[in-house]
Structures are given as C-alpha cells and as structure tokens.
C-alpha positions as CSV (number, residue, x, y, z in Angstrom):
1,X,-265.9,-153.3,-12.1
2,X,-269.3,-152.0,-11.2
3,X,-270.7,-148.7,-12.5
4,X,-270.2,-147.0,-9.1
5,X,-266.6,-148.2,-9.0
6,X,-266.0,-146.8,-12.5
7,X,-267.5,-143.5,-11.4
8,X,-265.2,-143.6,-8.4
9,X,-262.2,-144.2,-10.6
10,X,-262.9,-141.1,-12.7
11,X,-263.7,-139.1,-9.6
12,X,-260.2,-140.0,-8.2
13,X,-258.5,-139.2,-11.5
14,X,-260.3,-135.8,-11.9
15,X,-259.8,-134.8,-8.3
16,X,-256.1,-135.6,-8.6
17,X,-256.0,-133.4,-11.8
18,X,-257.6,-130.5,-9.9
19,X,-255.1,-130.9,-7.1
20,X,-252.2,-130.9,-9.6
21,X,-253.6,-127.8,-11.3
22,X,-253.3,-126.0,-8.0
23,X,-249.5,-126.6,-7.6
24,X,-248.3,-124.2,-10.3
25,X,-250.4,-121.5,-8.6
26,X,-248.7,-121.9,-5.3
27,X,-245.2,-122.1,-6.8
28,X,-245.9,-119.0,-8.9
29,X,-247.2,-117.1,-5.9
30,X,-244.1,-118.0,-3.9
31,X,-241.7,-117.0,-6.8
32,X,-243.4,-113.8,-7.6
33,X,-244.5,-112.9,-4.1
34,X,-248.2,-112.6,-5.0
35,X,-250.3,-113.1,-1.9
36,X,-253.9,-112.6,-3.2
37,X,-255.5,-112.7,-6.7
38,X,-253.3,-112.6,-9.7
39,X,-251.3,-109.5,-8.7
40,X,-251.7,-108.2,-12.3
41,X,-249.5,-111.0,-13.5
42,X,-250.7,-112.6,-16.8
43,X,-249.1,-116.0,-16.0
44,X,-250.7,-116.1,-12.6
45,X,-254.1,-115.2,-14.1
46,X,-253.7,-118.0,-16.7
47,X,-252.8,-120.5,-14.0
48,X,-255.7,-119.4,-11.8
49,X,-258.1,-119.8,-14.7
50,X,-256.7,-123.3,-15.6
51,X,-257.6,-124.4,-12.1
52,X,-260.8,-122.3,-11.8
53,X,-262.1,-123.7,-15.1
54,X,-261.6,-127.3,-13.8
55,X,-263.4,-126.5,-10.6
56,X,-266.3,-125.0,-12.5
57,X,-266.9,-128.0,-14.8
58,X,-265.6,-131.2,-13.0
59,X,-267.9,-131.3,-10.0
60,X,-271.1,-131.2,-11.9
61,X,-269.9,-133.9,-14.3
62,X,-268.9,-136.1,-11.3
63,X,-272.4,-135.7,-9.8
64,X,-273.8,-136.7,-13.1
65,X,-271.6,-139.8,-13.3
66,X,-272.5,-140.9,-9.8
67,X,-276.2,-140.3,-10.4
68,X,-276.1,-142.4,-13.6
69,X,-274.3,-145.2,-11.7
70,X,-276.9,-145.1,-9.0
71,X,-279.9,-145.4,-11.4
72,X,-278.5,-148.5,-13.0
73,X,-276.7,-147.2,-16.1
74,X,-274.1,-149.8,-17.3
75,X,-270.4,-149.6,-16.6
76,X,-269.6,-149.0,-20.2
77,X,-271.6,-145.8,-20.3
78,X,-269.8,-144.6,-17.2
79,X,-266.5,-145.3,-18.8
80,X,-267.4,-143.5,-22.0
81,X,-268.5,-140.4,-20.2
82,X,-265.7,-140.6,-17.6
83,X,-262.9,-141.2,-20.1
84,X,-264.2,-138.5,-22.4
85,X,-264.3,-136.0,-19.5
86,X,-260.7,-136.9,-18.4
87,X,-259.4,-136.5,-21.9
88,X,-261.3,-133.2,-22.4
89,X,-260.1,-131.7,-19.1
90,X,-256.5,-132.9,-19.8
91,X,-256.5,-131.2,-23.2
92,X,-258.0,-128.0,-21.8
93,X,-255.5,-127.9,-18.9
94,X,-252.7,-128.5,-21.4
95,X,-253.8,-125.5,-23.4
96,X,-253.7,-123.3,-20.3
97,X,-250.5,-124.6,-18.8
98,X,-248.7,-124.3,-22.2
99,X,-249.8,-120.8,-22.7
100,X,-252.0,-121.7,-25.7
101,X,-255.2,-120.1,-24.3
102,X,-256.4,-119.3,-27.8
103,X,-256.3,-122.3,-30.2
104,X,-257.5,-125.7,-31.0
105,X,-256.5,-127.5,-27.7
106,X,-258.7,-125.2,-25.6
107,X,-261.6,-125.3,-28.1
108,X,-261.4,-129.1,-28.3
109,X,-261.2,-129.5,-24.5
110,X,-264.2,-127.1,-24.0
111,X,-266.2,-128.7,-26.8
112,X,-265.8,-132.3,-25.5
113,X,-266.6,-131.1,-21.9
114,X,-269.8,-129.5,-23.2
115,X,-270.7,-132.7,-25.1
116,X,-270.1,-134.8,-22.0
117,X,-272.4,-132.4,-20.0
118,X,-275.1,-132.7,-22.6
119,X,-274.7,-136.5,-22.8
120,X,-274.9,-136.8,-19.0
121,X,-278.0,-134.5,-18.9
122,X,-279.8,-136.3,-21.7
123,X,-279.1,-139.7,-20.2
124,X,-280.2,-138.6,-16.7
125,X,-283.4,-137.1,-18.1
126,X,-284.1,-140.3,-20.1
127,X,-283.4,-142.6,-17.1
128,X,-285.6,-140.4,-14.9
129,X,-288.5,-140.5,-17.3
130,X,-288.3,-144.2,-18.3
C-alpha cells in the first residue's frame, strides 16, 4: 500500500463516519417533527453537535494526510496519523451518541484529535523546510 492509498483508506473511513453521524439527525427530525435547527430539543442539539464537530475537524486532518502523502512521507506515518484520527473521532462520536457529553470519552477523543492536528502540522512544516 502506498502512502496515498493509505490516506485514501482513512478518508473513506472518516467520510463514512461523517455520513453515519448524520443518520440519527434525520431520524430524530422525522420522529420529533423538527424541520430546522434543533427545535429546542436537547437530544437534537447533541446529535447535531456530534456531526458538526466531526465536520469541523475531519476535513483539515484529511488535507494534512494527503499533503503528507504527496510530499513523500512514508506509509507508516500516514497509518499512525490516520488510525489515531479514526480512533479519536470514534471515541468522540461515541461520547455524543451515548449522551456522555461531559466525561473522559469526549476529553480523550478531543485530546487525541488535537494531538493528531499538531503532529500533522509539525510534520508538514518540517517537510516543507527540509
């Protein structure tokens, strides 16, 4: 597997995750007859934020993965960042979907996501300057 193929693998997994996070929103909208926004419903707000948080963090990381692959970083590095991001976002999504929006799962997911971002940024800067 090449680095670009590894980046594509994680892009596919994370895009599927984002799509799956949208499903409970639609189901909840239908059940509770909420057309726009969260309708003041705490569950709807939580579901929207689970999806919204993923859409805020995943695209930037994917750009970083593909840029690293394009500048010749090895496949192992792509796998380390990609797998870490998948695990982080899965734990974070679990926290929201299970209603544990305050607690260790959300903190762990957010912390690992931030570490991946910082790792991607540092590696990209290093590759750009070397």
